[in-house]
N, C-alpha and C positions, 0 to 999 in steps of 0.2 A: 596681362588682356582682355577687354570683357570680350563676352560671343557675338556684339551688335557690333565693336568697332569690325571683330576677325571678318565678317558678314558683310558688308561694305565695304571690306580689304579685295574677298573676294568678289566682289562683285561688278568692286575698276579692277581686278586683273580681269576677269572673265569677258569686262566689255576691249580691256582693249587691246585681248586677245585677237578679238574682230577685226578688231582693226585692221591689224597685222598679217592676219587669217588674210583679207578682205585686201589687201593689198596684191601680196601674195597670187591672190587667184585672180586678179587683175591681170597681172604677168602675164602667171602663165595665158592666159585666152587673148594674149597681142600677136597680133602681126602683122609685117611691119605697112599690112597697109590701112588697120586703126584694131577693132579690141570685132572679137565672134559672139556670138551670141552664147555660149559654154564652149566648154576642155570640149575639142572633142577625138573625135569612138567615134566608132561601130554605128552606137547608136545614133548619137550626131546626126552626125553626118549623114544617114536615114529618113531623119526627121528635116533637113537644111538646113540645124543649127551653125553648121560649122562654113556661118555666112557671118555679113556686116549686114546688120538691121538696120532701117534705119530710123527709126526710135528707140530701138534695144542699145544703137552705136551709139542715140545723142543721151538719151538720158545717162550712159553709162560713163560721157564725154565730161555728165556735171561733175559725175564723181573725181575723174580723175583730172577737172581742172584745179579740184581743190585742195587732194591734194598733195599738194607744190611737189610734186616729187618729178622731178625735170620728162624722164622716161615715159610714164604715163601720158602729162599736158601733152608732150610731144605724137603717143599713140592714142590720145582723145582728135589734137590735132585732123592727123593723121586718115581716124576714122570719118571726121566727116569733111575731109576732102575727098577722097572716097567717091559717097552719095553724090557730093557735088560734079564732080567726072562720072556718073553714069544719071543726072538729071536727066528729065524726060524733056523736049521741044519745049515742049508746053512746061516746063514750069520745075512740074510735079519729081517731086524722094524720091522712090522703093522703098520697096516693102521691102528689100535685098537688095543686096550682090554678092558671088560668089567673083571675086579681080583674078582668081587664078585663074578662073575661066571665063569671065568675060560676058558671066550670068547677070543680067535681072530682071528681076517679078517684083509689077508691081499690083500684085493679087485680082482677084474676080474682082467686085466692083467698086475699083481706087483702094487707099490705105490712106487717108488723109489727115493723123495724123503723123506721119513719117515727117510732111512734109514743117506742121507745126513743132513739132519736137526739136527741128535740124536747124531754123530760124532760129527759137529760145534757144538751142545750144548757141551759134554759131555769133547773139546776141554777148549771151553773158561770158566766151569766151573772156572778153576785150573788162571785162568783168572783175576776173578772178586769174588770170593773167599777163603781168605788171610789160610795159616792154615789147606786147605786140597785137597787133590787130586783123587775127583773121578776116573779119566784118568788111576790112580796107578788100584785103586780096577776097574776097567771093561774093564782089559788089555787084557781080553781072547775075552769079547764080542767082541770088538772096533778094532784087530783084527781083527774078523769073516766076522764084516761089510766091514771090509778094501777087501776083498778081494769076495764075495759078488759084490760092489759094483765093482771091476775091471773088475768082470766076463763079467758088462755091455759095456764092456768100447772098440772101433773102434783100436784096436792095433797098427793102424798106427796114429791114431787119435792125442790116449789122449782122443776121448769127448765120454762121456755118447752115447748110444740110447736104444731107450722105443717104446714104442707104445702108443695112443692112450690113450688120459682120462687115464695118469698112474699118471700125482704127483693129486700137487694141484690142477689144473685148471679139474678134472677131466671128466666135460663137452667138452672139449673141442678138434679137430684136432689137434692139436699140432703128433707133429710123429719124427719117425729117429732121426736125432741129432733134443734135446731143448734148446734155450735160459736158461730162468732161472735153468732148471736144471743145466745142463753143465756150470752160476757159479756159482753156491750154490760147482759142483766138484773141482772148482780152487778156491772157497773159502774155503774146507776144503785139501785142498789141500798144501795148504801157510799154512794154525794151524797147520796142521799137518808138515809143514814141507819137505814134498815131493817130490822130486827130478823130476819129469816131473811135475808140477806145471807150467811151463813156457811152454814146452812143451801146455801144455791144451789153456791155453791161449791165447798163437801165430797162434793155427787149430779158435777155435774159432771164432778169429778178423775174419783171416782169409775169414768160413763157413760162418756170420751169417752178418758180414760187409764187403759185394761184392764191392760194390758200389769202393772203391777207388782206385787210377789208376797201386795200384803192379798188379804183376801174383802170383799168388803163389806158391812155386814151388812143389808145393804134386800134382802127374799128375790130381786123380781123383779131390781134392777138385776144382786142379785148372773147369777142366771141370762142374764142378758145379756151379761154379763163372759163367765163360762165361755166361752162360746159362739166372742166371736170372741177371747177365748187359743187356743181347738181352732183356727180355721182363719184366724187373722190371721197376719205376719208380726209382730211388735217393733219398736217402735221409738216416738222422740226425740217421733213430734206428738203432739198431743190427735189424734181423727177428726174428722173435721170435719159429720156428725151421727152416731147409730146410730137405727135405727128394726124395729122386731120383729127382723125377721129377716137385716138384711141394715144393710149402715154406709161413709160413704162414706173409702173409699183413698189419694181423689188427693191428700192434702197442701195439708189450706185451708190456707194459706200465711198473707191479710187474720185469721179467725180464729183464730191461734197467735201470732202478735205481736198481736194486741188482746188474747188472755188472759195475755200475759206481761207490759204493758207495765201492764197493770188488776191484776196483783197476784193473780188469780186461778190462772199455776203459781207459785212460790213462784221465788225469786231461782237457785237450784245451776238446777232442774226449766228457765228458762228461758235462764238463758245454755246448758243444751243447744240447746231448739230453735235461739237465735241462732245457736247452730257448727252446728250442723243443717243449716240455712238456706244462710247462706254455704260450705258443702263441695256441695250444690247447686245454686247461682252460683244464685239466685231473684235474686238486686240485681244482674243480666247480666238484660242489655245495656241493663238499662236498674230501676230499683229501685221498682219490687215485684212480680216475679211472683208469679199469685195462687194458683196453684194447679204445686202441687211437679211434680205427673206427670197433665198432662190423659185425661181418659174419654175412652179414644175406640169407635168404634163396634160392636166385640170385647167391650166392655165390656158384662156386664149390665145398668153401672149407667142408659147414653147413652140416649136419649131423640128419638123421630125428631123432638118441637120445641127439640131443637139443632141444629141444620142447618140451621136456614129464616135465609133470607136466608143461605146460608154463612159467618158471623155465627160461632156458636159451636164451633166442630172446635178441631181439638186446636191450641195454645197463642196460641186467637185469645180476645178478647173475653173470657165469666167463667171460662173453660175453658184459660187460661197464660196472658192476653196480662198486660202487664205496666203497668200502672194507678200514674201519677205524685203521688196524693193519694194512694197504702197507702202508698206511700215516702216520704211525707211523717209517716205513721207509723213506719214502719221506724223513719225515721230517732227518730223522739222513743224510741223502743224502744234503745233506742244507748244514750244522754246516759244513763234513768236507769237501766243499765245501768252505766255509771261510761265508754264503751268511744265516753271524746270526740275523735279519729284518728277512729279509725271514722265517726261521726254524719257532721265535714267533709267527709270521705269524698263521704257519701253525696251530704252537699243537691249539696260540686259539680257529679256525679254526676245527680240532681233537676234542678241548674241548667239543664245541657247536658241533662237531657228538654226540657222545658218550652222550652228556645231554641229549638228546629226548630223547618225553617219560618216562623226569622224571627222567632218567638217565639209560634209559637203554642198552644200552649198544647192539643194533642193530647188526648183523653179513654182513650187507653189504647193500646198500640205491641204490637210480635207480638210474640208473650212467647219466638223464637229472633233473626230478621231485625234483629229491633231497628225496623221500617219504622211511621212513623209512621200511625195508625188515626179512629175512633172521628169525633164531633162535634168540628174546633177551638172555640178560647178558654171553656175546661172551668174555670167559677168552686174547685172546690176545687180543683182543682190549685192557684190559687193559693192560696188559704186556705192550703194544708196544709200551700204555702211556708210563710209568713209565718208557719203555727204553730209549724213547726218553726225556723224562724230565731229566734225569740224565745223558743224550748228554749235551743237553744242558746247566746242571750243571757247567759244565765240569768235573763232577764225571766220562767217559768212555771210557778208553782206548777199546774199542771193536777192531778202526780197522786200526790197525798201523801196519801193510805191511810193506815186508819185502822191503825196500825207493828202488833196483833192480830192484820187483815184477814192482813194483806203477809204477817209473820214467820213465821206458822203455817205448816208439815211440811204440807202433803201427799204425799200419793202415787206415788213416781216410775216415770215409764214404764224399757225398760226397754233401754238401746241394741241396736241391732246386732251 
């Protein structure tokens, strides 16, 4: 056997082991009410990680449904049911719940993406699990969730509005109109066949991608775009957020990956986003660093809360740490763009990341040194590995969005 063939078999063996290790971790982190954020323990308990998180459990459900394992499918369903049981009267899905204690938490300024991910997971359940309709069972809760989100929507632009630190990046200063959140909003609208999906997509491209040559028709967005064009260097990426007279320049890689994955960006722009991310090497040391250019203390966007516990310093946590679960979405994007070889290479890197510390499945890694950080035993690391594995095996019809939405040309950002 020559060396190249031997190496290929070794890589395949590692990727396959990563899959079965992921399945095992998901089983260990399951309780009757659903999936916990991470493996139980004293440290996890002190940080409330022994909870069913709205966004975490919903994201995990995607991998659990795709696994085709009956016990994991049931656990994913139970997690979504538990979250629906603790849904607020106004329709909001909680940040987390502790079902044994009947404790529910909605965060400080709201937790807008928990409701979005819950809606996405409920609808995708019916695509991935045969002979079962969770959406029908939870129809009243689904309708209330939509009503709550619509109350957060700008009535002219069809984009969600939010305060600082109120989505998954809960120690970041993104506010106003946020790319990550509105990409999920567009995805949810597509999945549920909402008539305003196309408007959300068009206004998002106008606002978050201001470097094109076209002039937006909407007057207030036109003012935003004019302001940014005169004061920001153009690039291939969507802005991470836009608010009155300031915006994000740090490059939200997760938001850009989701925009390309869900069809908010057309094929040409999606390829440019991927090429630019690779040039920035955000997929190294591990896939995927969630910020291209971390916010530093001399940046006007820096907030004192970002240095709380010395956690969100540059190349750490949400400010440029590498998150394996985001790496799973990165692999899905490569697969969707036809970059099969690159996708398998990244899956191998993801397996290496999860294998650190004898398959510790660390929450995140330092974005430069690759040092394992955060909480071990992270459920969504395992779930997104399962999702990516199943996608590369050709078993995942997740992103078959309507062609009229995917293929419609959108305003293009200019390259440097």
